[in-house]
C-alpha positions as CSV (number, residue, x, y, z in Angstrom):
1,M,0.0,0.0,0.0
2,D,1.4,3.4,-1.0
3,R,0.4,5.9,1.7
4,T,2.0,8.9,-0.1
5,R,-0.2,8.6,-3.1
6,L,-2.5,11.7,-3.4
7,P,-6.1,11.5,-4.8
8,D,-6.4,11.6,-8.6
9,S,-7.5,14.8,-10.1
10,S,-10.7,13.0,-11.2
11,N,-11.5,12.7,-7.5
12,L,-11.5,16.4,-6.7
13,T,-15.2,16.6,-6.2
14,W,-14.9,13.7,-3.7
15,L,-11.9,15.3,-2.0
16,F,-13.5,18.7,-1.4
17,F,-17.3,17.9,-1.1
18,K,-17.9,14.4,0.1
19,T,-17.4,12.9,3.6
20,S,-16.9,9.2,2.8
21,G,-13.5,7.6,2.8
22,R,-10.2,8.6,4.1
23,V,-7.4,11.2,3.3
24,S,-3.7,11.2,4.2
25,R,-1.9,14.0,6.1
26,A,-0.5,15.3,2.8
27,A,-3.9,15.4,1.0
28,Y,-5.5,17.1,4.0
29,F,-2.7,19.7,4.3
30,L,-2.5,20.4,0.5
31,G,-6.3,20.5,0.2
32,G,-6.6,22.9,3.1
33,L,-3.9,25.1,1.7
34,L,-5.7,25.3,-1.7
35,V,-8.9,26.3,0.2
36,A,-7.0,28.9,2.2
37,I,-5.5,30.4,-1.0
38,I,-9.0,30.6,-2.6
39,Q,-10.2,32.4,0.5
40,A,-7.2,34.7,0.7
41,F,-7.1,36.0,-2.9
42,P,-10.3,38.1,-2.7
43,L,-9.3,39.3,0.8
44,Y,-6.0,40.4,-0.6
45,R,-7.7,42.2,-3.6
46,F,-10.0,43.9,-1.1
47,T,-7.1,45.4,0.8
48,L,-5.7,47.0,-2.5
49,V,-8.8,49.2,-3.3
50,P,-10.0,52.3,-1.5
51,E,-12.3,51.8,1.5
52,G,-16.0,52.1,0.7
53,S,-15.5,51.9,-3.1
54,A,-17.7,49.9,-5.4
55,E,-14.7,47.7,-6.2
56,G,-14.1,47.2,-2.5
57,N,-17.7,46.2,-2.0
58,M,-17.4,43.7,-4.9
59,W,-14.2,42.1,-3.4
60,S,-15.7,41.9,0.0
61,F,-18.8,40.1,-1.4
62,I,-16.6,37.7,-3.4
63,F,-14.6,37.0,-0.2
64,F,-17.8,36.3,1.7
65,I,-19.0,33.9,-1.0
66,A,-15.6,32.1,-1.1
67,F,-15.6,31.8,2.6
68,I,-19.1,30.4,2.9
69,A,-18.5,28.0,0.0
70,S,-15.2,26.8,1.5
71,L,-16.6,26.0,4.9
72,W,-18.0,22.7,3.6
73,S,-14.7,21.8,1.9
74,N,-12.9,22.3,5.2
75,I,-15.4,20.2,7.0
76,A,-15.3,17.4,4.4
77,L,-11.5,17.3,4.4
78,A,-11.4,17.2,8.2
79,V,-14.0,14.4,8.4
80,K,-12.0,12.2,5.9
81,R,-8.8,12.9,7.8
82,L,-10.5,11.9,11.1
83,H,-11.7,8.7,9.3
84,D,-8.1,7.9,8.4
85,L,-7.3,8.1,12.1
86,D,-10.3,5.8,12.7
87,K,-12.2,8.5,14.5
88,P,-15.8,9.6,13.9
89,G,-16.3,12.6,11.6
90,I,-18.4,14.5,14.0
91,A,-15.2,15.4,15.9
92,A,-14.5,17.8,13.0
93,L,-16.7,20.3,14.8
94,I,-13.8,20.9,17.2
95,L,-12.2,22.9,14.3
96,F,-14.8,25.6,15.0
97,V,-13.6,26.1,18.6
98,P,-11.0,29.0,18.8
99,V,-7.5,28.1,20.0
100,V,-8.5,24.4,20.2
101,S,-8.9,24.4,16.4
102,I,-5.2,25.2,16.0
103,V,-4.2,22.2,18.1
104,A,-6.7,20.0,16.2
105,F,-5.3,21.1,12.8
106,L,-1.8,20.3,13.9
107,V,-2.9,16.9,15.1
108,L,-4.6,16.2,11.8
109,C,-1.5,17.3,9.9
110,L,1.1,15.5,12.0
111,F,-0.3,12.2,13.2
112,P,-0.2,9.3,10.8
113,G,-3.4,7.5,9.9
114,Q,-4.3,4.0,10.7
115,P,-2.4,1.6,8.4
116,G,-4.5,-0.8,6.4
117,P,-8.2,-0.9,6.2
118,N,-10.5,0.5,8.9
119,R,-14.3,1.0,9.3
120,Y,-14.2,4.1,7.1
121,G,-12.5,2.6,4.0
122,R,-10.0,0.1,2.7
123,R,-7.4,2.6,1.5
124,T,-6.3,6.2,2.2
125,N,-7.0,8.9,-0.4
126,E,-10.0,7.2,-2.1
127,P,-13.8,7.2,-1.5
128,A,-15.3,4.4,0.5
129,Q,-16.2,1.5,-1.9
130,N,-19.4,0.2,-0.3
131,Q,-22.2,1.1,2.0
132,R,-20.4,-0.4,5.0
133,D,-17.3,1.8,4.4
134,R,-19.4,5.0,4.3
135,A,-20.0,5.2,8.1
């Protein structure tokens, strides 16, 4: 089993929007980094325009939309990362607790997942294959 293999580009919808299966530390970190960049770009553009301008309003609205849309992606990534650690996905809610979320993020990035199959999937970085694996 190759644990360093990242999900295929054909699985991007699964990676960012579905909660079944498992993801590795690298996939979790890189996926989270991409989501953060998507959030940061409109915020950066907002800081470059005059306060109260129409362009500033546009960039703040785009940031708001990007932030709301990316919330689910962050949750889906965290759920799958917890699944790789053989933990229930509901624990991803801890990422919304200030200060604790930083520790939880570091744990998800640093601790290796469970080797081999577990109740959430047979392999890391792929969707669960059957109904039993989708817990």
